[in-house]
N, C-alpha and C positions, 0 to 999 in steps of 0.2 A: 475519520474513517479508518485510519490505521489502528487506532485503539479498539474500535468495533470489531475489526478482523481479529485482533489479538484476543479479545474476549471470547469470540466465537471459537477460536482454536482451543482455548483453554477449557471450554466446555464440550469438546469433541475429541475424537481419536485420530482425526486427519487434519493435515495443515489448512489454515485459512490465511488469505492474504489479499493484497491488491496488486493487480497486474497493470503496469503503465503501458498501455497499448500504443500510444503515440505521444507527441509533445503536448497534446491538448486534453487528454482524458485518461481515466483509469477505470478498472472494472473489478468488483469483488470476485475472488476466486476461492474455491473449495476443492481440496485435493488436486490442485493444479489443472482445474477446469473452471469455466464460468459457473458460478454458484447459481443456484435456483433462487436464493434469497436476493432481495434488492436492499441496497444500502438505505439506512434510515433517512427520510426526507427526500428520497428519490422516487422517480416513476418509472425509470428504465435501469438496466444493468450497467449502463455506462454513465460515469460521472463526468461531465464536461468541466474543464477548468475555465475560470473567467477569461474572456477574450484577450486580456493583457498579460496573462500569466502563461508561461510555458515551462515544461520540463526540459532542462537543458543536460541533465545527466540522470540516467536511470531509466530511459525509454527502452522497452522491451524486457524489462526486468519484473519478476513477480516478487513482491516483498512478503514472503510467507512467515507465519509463526506456527510453532508446534504446540503440543498439549500443555507445555509449561509456559507458553507465551514468549518463547525465545525464537530468534531468527536462525539459530544454530551457531556455529563456530566463527562466523564471519560478520563483522559490523557492515550493515547496509546503508548506502547513502543515496539520497535523491536531491538534486539541486533544482530549485525553481527560480525563474527569472521573471521580473517584472520591470520593464524599462531597463534602467541602469542598475537596479537592485538585484541582488541574489540572495537566496537563503538555502541553507543546507538542512535536510531533515535526515537525521541519523537514527538508526535502530541498532543499539549496542548489542554486540555478540554476547551470546549466552544469557544475559539478563532480559533482553527485550525492552530495555529502557528506550523510550522515544524521545528524542530531543531535537 
């Protein structure tokens, strides 16, 4: 879904991104507001994470991309936890590389 938001931003003149509303879900954002569009494969604006997965870092953050697919001058990071395992998702500053 991050890459979907990135592609939408690259085809528009306003930022697109995902807003992590709480530890259990995120929403597609356009120009810093809830987008009219719904994420692919979804039936509502909110994408719930599986019950065993939580966002432990990044809650309340909007992970935006500009028209070049970049998050701007700062690398953005979200941490997901499932049981005792954690994974970081990073969006590299300037380039927009999602890792």
